[in-house]
C-alpha positions in Angstrom: 5.1 32.3 -2.9 4.0 29.2 -0.9 3.6 29.9 2.8 6.0 27.9 4.9 4.7 25.5 7.6 5.6 26.3 11.2 7.7 23.1 11.3 9.8 24.4 8.4 10.5 27.6 10.3 11.1 25.8 13.6 12.4 22.3 12.7 12.8 21.4 16.4 8.9 21.3 16.6 8.7 18.3 14.2 8.9 15.6 16.9 6.2 17.3 18.9 4.0 17.8 15.8 4.5 14.1 14.9 3.5 13.0 18.4 0.4 15.2 18.3 -0.7 13.9 14.9 -0.3 10.3 16.0 -2.4 10.9 19.2 -5.3 12.4 17.2 -4.9 9.9 14.4 -5.5 6.9 16.7 -8.0 8.8 18.9 -10.0 9.5 15.8 -10.2 5.7 15.0 -11.4 5.0 18.6 -14.2 7.5 18.2 -15.3 7.0 14.5 -17.6 4.0 15.4 -15.9 1.7 13.0 -15.1 -1.9 14.2 -11.5 -2.4 13.4 -10.0 -5.8 12.8 -8.1 -7.5 15.6 -8.9 -11.2 15.5 -6.1 -13.6 14.2 -6.9 -17.2 13.3 -4.0 -19.5 12.6 -6.0 -21.9 10.4 -6.4 -20.3 7.0 -9.9 -20.0 5.6 -10.7 -22.5 2.8 -11.1 -20.3 -0.3 -8.1 -18.4 -1.8 -9.5 -15.3 -3.4 -6.3 -13.9 -4.8 -2.5 -14.1 -4.3 0.5 -12.2 -5.6 4.2 -11.9 -5.0 7.0 -9.5 -5.8 10.8 -9.3 -5.3 12.0 -8.3 -1.9 15.1 -6.5 -3.1 15.3 -3.6 -5.6 18.8 -3.2 -6.9 17.9 -0.1 -9.0 17.6 2.5 -6.2 21.1 3.9 -6.3 21.4 3.4 -2.6 23.6 0.9 -0.6 21.9 -2.5 -0.5 22.0 -2.4 3.3 18.8 -0.3 3.1 17.2 -3.1 1.2 18.2 -5.6 3.9 16.8 -3.2 6.5 13.6 -2.9 4.5 13.1 -6.7 4.6 13.6 -6.6 8.3 11.0 -3.9 8.7 8.5 -5.7 6.4 8.8 -8.9 8.4 8.1 -7.0 11.7 5.0 -5.4 10.2 3.8 -8.6 8.4 3.9 -10.5 11.7 1.1 -8.2 12.9 -1.0 -8.6 9.8 -0.5 -12.3 8.9 -3.7 -14.4 9.3 -5.7 -11.4 10.5 -9.5 -11.8 9.8 -11.6 -9.1 8.3 -15.1 -10.1 9.3 -18.4 -8.7 8.1 -18.7 -5.0 9.1 -15.1 -4.7 10.1 -12.5 -2.3 8.8 -8.8 -3.1 8.3 -6.4 -0.2 9.0 -2.7 -0.9 8.1 -1.5 1.7 10.6 -3.6 0.4 13.5 -2.8 -3.2 12.8 1.0 -2.5 12.7 1.0 0.2 15.4 3.2 -1.8 17.8 5.1 -3.9 15.3 8.5 -2.5 16.6 7.7 -2.9 20.3 10.1 -5.8 20.9 12.5 -5.1 18.1 13.1 -1.7 16.5 12.7 -0.8 12.9 15.9 -0.2 10.9 16.8 2.6 8.6 15.2 2.1 5.2 14.3 4.2 2.2 11.4 6.6 2.5 10.2 9.9 1.1 10.0 12.8 3.6 8.9 16.3 2.5 9.1 15.1 -1.1 12.8 14.0 -0.8 14.0 10.4 -1.0 15.9 9.7 2.2 16.3 7.1 5.0 14.4 6.7 8.2 13.5 4.0 10.7 10.7 1.8 9.3 11.5 2.9 5.7 10.3 0.6 2.9 7.0 -0.3 4.5 5.1 0.8 1.5 6.1 -2.3 -0.3 3.7 -4.2 2.0 0.9 -1.7 1.7 1.3 -1.7 -2.1 1.0 -5.5 -2.1 -2.0 -5.5 0.2 -3.8 -2.8 -1.9 -3.2 -4.9 -5.1 -4.6 -8.0 -3.4 -7.6 -6.1 -1.9 -8.6 -4.8 -5.4 -9.3 -8.4 -6.4 -12.1 -8.7 -3.8 -15.4 -7.1 -2.9 -13.8 -5.3 0.0 -14.5 -1.5 0.0 -11.4 0.7 -0.2 -12.0 3.4 2.5 -8.7 5.2 2.3 -5.7 5.0 -0.1 -3.1 7.5 -1.0 -0.9 7.2 -4.1 2.8 8.0 -4.1 3.5 11.5 -5.2 6.7 10.4 -7.0 8.6 7.5 -8.3 12.3 7.9 -7.6 13.6 4.7 -9.2 12.2 2.0 -11.5 9.8 -0.4 -9.9 10.8 -4.1 -9.5 8.9 -6.7 -11.6 5.4 -7.3 -10.5 2.1 -8.6 -11.8 0.4 -5.4 -10.8 -0.3 -2.7 -13.4 1.0 0.8 -13.2 -0.5 3.1 -10.6 -1.5 0.4 -8.1 0.2 1.5 -4.9 -0.6 2.8 -1.4 1.8 5.1 0.5 1.8 5.4 4.3 2.6 8.1 6.8 1.6 7.3 10.3 -0.6 10.0 11.7 -1.3 11.4 8.2 -1.9 8.6 5.6 -3.3 5.1 6.0 -4.6 2.2 3.9 -8.1 1.1 5.0 -10.6 -1.3 3.6 -14.1 -2.2 5.0 -15.9 -5.5 4.7 -19.4 -4.6 3.5 -20.2 -8.2 2.6 -21.4 -11.3 4.5 -18.1 -13.1 3.8 -15.2 -13.3 6.2 -11.8 -12.6 4.7 -8.3 -13.4 5.9 -4.8 -11.9 5.1 -1.8 -14.1 4.7 1.7 -12.8 4.2 4.7 -15.1 3.5 8.4 -14.7 2.7 11.1 -16.7 1.0 14.7 -15.8 0.3 13.8 -13.5 -2.6 10.1 -12.7 -2.5 7.2 -11.5 -0.4 3.8 -13.0 -1.2 0.4 -11.7 -0.2 -2.8 -13.8 -0.1 -6.4 -13.1 0.6 -8.6 -16.0 1.7 -12.3 -16.2 2.4 -14.8 -18.5 4.1 -16.2 -19.1 0.6 -15.5 -17.8 -2.9 -17.2 -14.5 -3.8 -19.6 -14.7 -6.8 -17.5 -12.3 -8.9 -14.0 -12.3 -10.2 -12.1 -9.0 -10.2 -9.3 -8.0 -12.6 -7.3 -4.8 -12.8 -5.8 -3.1 -15.8 -4.6 0.2 -17.1 -5.9 2.7 -19.6 -3.4 4.4 -21.8 -0.3 5.8 -20.0 0.6 9.4 -20.6 3.8 11.3 -19.7 3.6 15.0 -19.5 6.4 17.6 -18.9 5.4 20.3 -16.4 8.1 22.9 -15.9 11.3 20.8 -15.0 9.5 17.6 -14.0 7.9 14.7 -15.9 4.6 13.3 -14.7 3.0 9.9 -15.3 -0.8 9.7 -15.7 -2.7 6.4 -16.0 -6.2 5.2 -15.2 -6.6 2.1 -13.0 -9.6 0.1 -14.3 -11.5 -2.8 -12.5 -13.4 -5.4 -14.4 -16.0 -7.7 -12.8 -17.1 -11.0 -14.2 -19.3 -13.8 -13.0 -17.2 -16.5 -11.5 -19.4 -19.3 -12.8 -20.4 -18.1 -16.2 -17.5 -15.7 -17.1 -20.1 -13.1 -18.1 -19.0 -9.5 -17.9 -20.8 -7.7 -15.0 -19.2 -4.3 -14.9 -16.1 -2.3 -15.9 -15.3 0.9 -14.0 -12.4 3.3 -13.6 -11.4 3.3 -10.0 -9.1 6.4 -10.1 -6.5 8.2 -12.2 -3.0 7.9 -10.8 -0.7 10.8 -11.2 2.9 10.9 -10.0 6.2 12.6 -10.7 9.0 10.5 -12.3 12.3 11.0 -10.7 14.4 8.7 -12.9 15.4 8.6 -16.6 12.6 7.0 -18.7 13.5 4.5 -21.4 14.8 6.0 -24.7 11.9 6.7 -27.1 9.3 7.3 -24.4 6.8 9.8 -25.7 6.6 12.9 -23.4 3.8 15.5 -24.1 
């Protein structure tokens, strides 16, 4: 039998434990000798490295659409802290650090999130849509992914996107972050934009990197383990020379595994 955490035995300790984790989380970044991004430049750098967009609203969640409206509100608060942020040579971008005070002037609203493995609502819910988008954009650049955590489950079908399966990055302030480090001599810049229906993420640079990056999937497998179905898929990165188109490298970045919490299309093969 799995041993219970102390906060499961004494739930009233959860706020104290959360506060403690956040204190050590940010203290650790102050002491780890990394130089974290902080410079914002209003003028965009000249070379667009990659851009992508996705729908703001997911109507397949099974929850009231008010939580989608709240999510958009939360995304815009966080994006305001990240938009036009520079990632200069030697610097590290931390999603949590960059958005730490995003709700200082205006509070986050209740949005969908996963807590202790259960889909529920909480202030700031829905933020993973922005971290997912940024991770997808970062994979098309020479930036080094320092920290990324995949979602443990999919509780509803994903909205349409140009990203392949398994390209996501979940967040939990004090526990899980999205970080990339610039180990190149290029300067990069993040740009986030919104229209009525979509959020778009852009990565700019002071000049185009010499390589083009593309991301694809290996074969997708669904496996039944006890009462749950799990999705397994490799995420593969291909590098080609920007000028000649010559293949430089193909590598499997990671194998993404997550539990499926909704009904798969009829005819899906489950092992």
